[in-house]
N, C-alpha and C positions, 0 to 999 in steps of 0.2 A: 754613906748612903745605904750600903748593904746592911749595916747594923740597924739602921732605922726601919728597914723593911723586914727585918727578921720576924716580927709578930705576924705579918701577912704571910710569910713563908711557912710558918708553923700552921696557920689556918689552911693554907693551900695543901700542905702535906697531909693534914688530917682528912681533908675532903677526898683527895686522890686515893689515899690508902683505904679509906672506908669504901669508896666506890669500887676499887679493885676487889676488896674482900667480899662485897655483896655479890659480885659476879662469881667469885671462886666458890662460895657456898651455895650458889644457885638461887639467891633471892632475885637477881636480875637475869633474864634469859640470855644465853649465848647461842647465836645461830651457827649451825654446823653445815658447812658446804659439802656437796656430794663428791668433792675432789680436793686434793691437797691445796692448802693455802700457806704461802710463805710470806711472812711479814718482814720487810726491810725497814727498820726504824732507827731512831736514835734516842738517847737519854737527855739530850740538851736541846735548847732552842738554837736556831741558826743552822747554816749549811754545814754538813759533815761529809758530803759526797754520796748521799743515798741514791740520787737519781742516776748518776753514772753507773753505780753498782747494779741498780735495777735493770738498766739497759744491757749491761754486760751479762747478767743472769739470763735475761730473756733470749739474747742472741746465742748464748752457750746452749741453752735448752733447745732452741730452734735448730741449731746445728746438729743436734742429736735426734732430730726428727719429731720433737714434741710440739704440740700446739699449746701456746701459753697466752693467757689473758692477764691484764693488769688493771687494778683498781687504785683509785687515789681520791683524796679529798678535793683537790682542785683549788688550792689556796690562790687567792688573787682573782678567781673567777666569780661569776654571778649566778650560779645555778641555785644558790640558797639551799633549800631543803629538797630540791628535786634530784633527779638522776638523769645523767646524760652520757650517751655513748659518743665518742669523738669520731667525727668524720672529717675528710679532707677540707671541707668548707668551714669547719668550726674555727672560731677565733679564740685567741688566748684570753680575751676579755670575758668570754663566756665560760670556758672550761679550765682556765688557769694555764700558765706557761709551761710548767714541768710536765703535766700529763700530755699536753699537745706535743712537746718535744719527744716524749717517750713513744707516742704513736707514730710520729714522723720517722724516727730513727729505726724502729723495730718492725713496723708494719703489723704489730700485734693489735688485737682489739683492746681498747682501753675505755673504761667507764669511770666517770667521776660521780661521787655522791657523798653527802655529809655522813650518811650511815653506810659504811662499807658493805654491810650485809646486803643492802639493796643493790649495790653495784655488782657484787658477786652473783646474786640471784639473776640479774639481767644477763650477765655473761653466760651463765649456765643455761639460760633459756634460749639464747640465740646461737651459741657455738658449742661444738664438740671439742672440749679442751682436756688437756692432761693435767694442768696445774694452773694456779692463779698466784700472781705476785702482788702484794699490797705495798705500794710506795707510801711509806710512813704508816701510821696506824698501830705502833707498838702499844700506845695507851688506849686504843679503841677496842675495849674488851667485849663489845657486843658481838664481835665476829670471832668465832673459834678459829684458832690457827694451829697448823701442824708443825711449823718451824718458825723460829724468831731469829733473825740476823740483825745485830746492832752495829751501826757504823759509828766510829769514834774519830773525831778530828784530832790527829796526833799531836799537834802543837798546843792546842788549848786544853784538850782532854775535858775535864769537868770544871774548869774555871776555879772559882773560890769554894766549890763544893756545896754551895747553898741551893735550896729549892727556889723556884720562882716565888716572888719577883726579886728577892735579894741576890739570887744567883741564877745560873743557866739551867738548873736541873728540873726536868719534868717529873722525874721519879728519883728515888734514892739510889745510890750507887749499888746497894745490895741487890737491886733488881737484876743486875747483870749475871748473878749466879744462876738464874733460871732460864737464860736464853741459850740458844743452840750454837751460836758462833759470834765472835767479836772480831770485826774487821776494822783495822786502824788505817785511816787515810793520812799518810805523811807521818813525820815524827819517828819515834823508835817504839815498835811494838813491845809489849811486856809478854812474859811467858804465857802461852795459850792463846795469844791474839794473832790474827792473820794480817799480814801487811798488804796494803793497796796503795798504788800511786795513780795519778792522773797524767795522761800523755796527750799533748796537743797533736791534732791531725792537721792536714793541709787547710789553708785558708780557703773559704768558699765565698764567692761573690753573691750577695743577696739578690741582685737583679738578674744576673746571667747564669748563675750556677757554675761559673768557671772556678777551677781549683788550681792552687799553686802553693808551694812552700811559702810560709809567711815571711821568711827572710828574703824572698825575691821581691817583696813589695817595697816601695819607697818609705822613708821615715814616716811614721804614722802616729795618730792619736788613738788612745784606747779608752773605752768606757765599759762599765760593768754595773749592772743592777742586780747583784746577788748578795748572799749573806756575808761573804768574806771576799770582797772584790780584790784585795791584795793578792789572793791566791792566783787570780787570773793574770794580774800584772807581773807577778813573779815568774809565772810560767813563760810569759812572752819574753821577759828579759833573759831567762835561762836559755831560750832558743836563739838569743843574739839579736832580738828585734830592737831597733832604735826607736824609742818612744819619745815624742816631742811634747807629750802631755797626757794626762790621765784624768778622767772624770768619773766620779762615783755617784750612783743613784741608789735609792732605797731598794730593798729586795721586793720583787714582783711589781716594780714600777711600770705603769702604763706609759707609752711614749706617743709623742706627736712629732710630725715632721719638723716643725720649727725648733723643737727642743734639741734635735740632733744635728740639724744643718749648721747651727752656729758653733759646733764644736771643732770644725775643721775649716781651713782656708784653701783656696785654689785647688779644689778637688783632691786634697790630701786624703790618703786612706784613713778610714775610721774602722777600727777593729773592735769587735764586741763578742760576747759569749753567744753560744747557740741558744741559750735560754732567753737572752735579749732579742735575738734575731727573729724568733717565732712571733714576736709582737710588732715587728717592723716591716714585714714583707709587703704589706699593702702600699707602703709609701717608700720603698727601698730606693736608694740612689746608687749610681754606678760606682761610686768610690767607697761603698760600705761592704765590709767583709766580716764574716764570723768565723770563729775558731772552734770546731767541735773538739771535745775531749773524750777519751776512752779510758775506762778503768783497766789497770794492769796489775795482775796478781802473779806471783811465782807459781810454777806448775803444781807444786805440792799443795798450795793454798787453794788453787783452782779446783784441784781434784777433791779436796776435803769438802768444799761447799757443794759442788755438783753431786757428789756421791750421797751426801745427806739428803738432797732433794730426790735423787733417783730412788732411794730406798723407800720414800713415801709414796711413790707412784706405783699403783698396782701393775704387776707383770702383765704385759700384753696390751696395755692401755694406749700405747703410742699409735699414732694414726698412719705411720709409714708401713 
């Protein structure tokens, strides 16, 4: 099938390469924000761990007294060509599950828009910020960026090495030579790459907010509507969780009560990702729990990333 799709991949590669070149030589304008913009993206389709890294970066910068905003496309949402700041009452149906998750976890202002420049402009208008992080957007060349961090899924890496649709690549592997950092989630990093792992936190009850170690729950059923659901199930098993069943939904799947009630019997715990949970709060049940994850980097890798950002922030711009 990949071989049959290769002609389309060649066409896709030509279009993407030409588009990037037109931005590079100035035929298409690139909007320059008045403050540093850090893009966290990937070279392949599907989940690589970008969102946990974005949350980690925001929290690390906040801990250093910086005010940080986030922009995102809002995949799975319904804003279309509009621009929308995320408020507590926003639904994932409108703004997308990942931006809503980032806003809830970090408390940072988050704006979604198809054109990231519009989202950045709105943040600059409404807030006094020190930096902006773009969740995804490596290929969104209409926004000038100061740093590019690329996340690589360490097990799959670049798949068969073909461009879309014959393979998983959005751009050629040579694009990595121009980015500022390569962060590898899982697997074995190659020289020059920074390692990252995901760690499960305590289980949180969707209805009550109660927290407890997931191993203290009775044998459970797990579900996941993410790009690589097996990652979630593997993390649970590594924690010693007894799973009596697993259910996979498509990435960004919208949920209804009836879809999930049928997954468990006799009030058996239903475990889900935090990304799934943001879409289920309005009809949450007492036996539904979600498992937040956090990015974990070794101290030297943490210092390497944060220092690269700090060098881009003008001296004295912090709000503390």
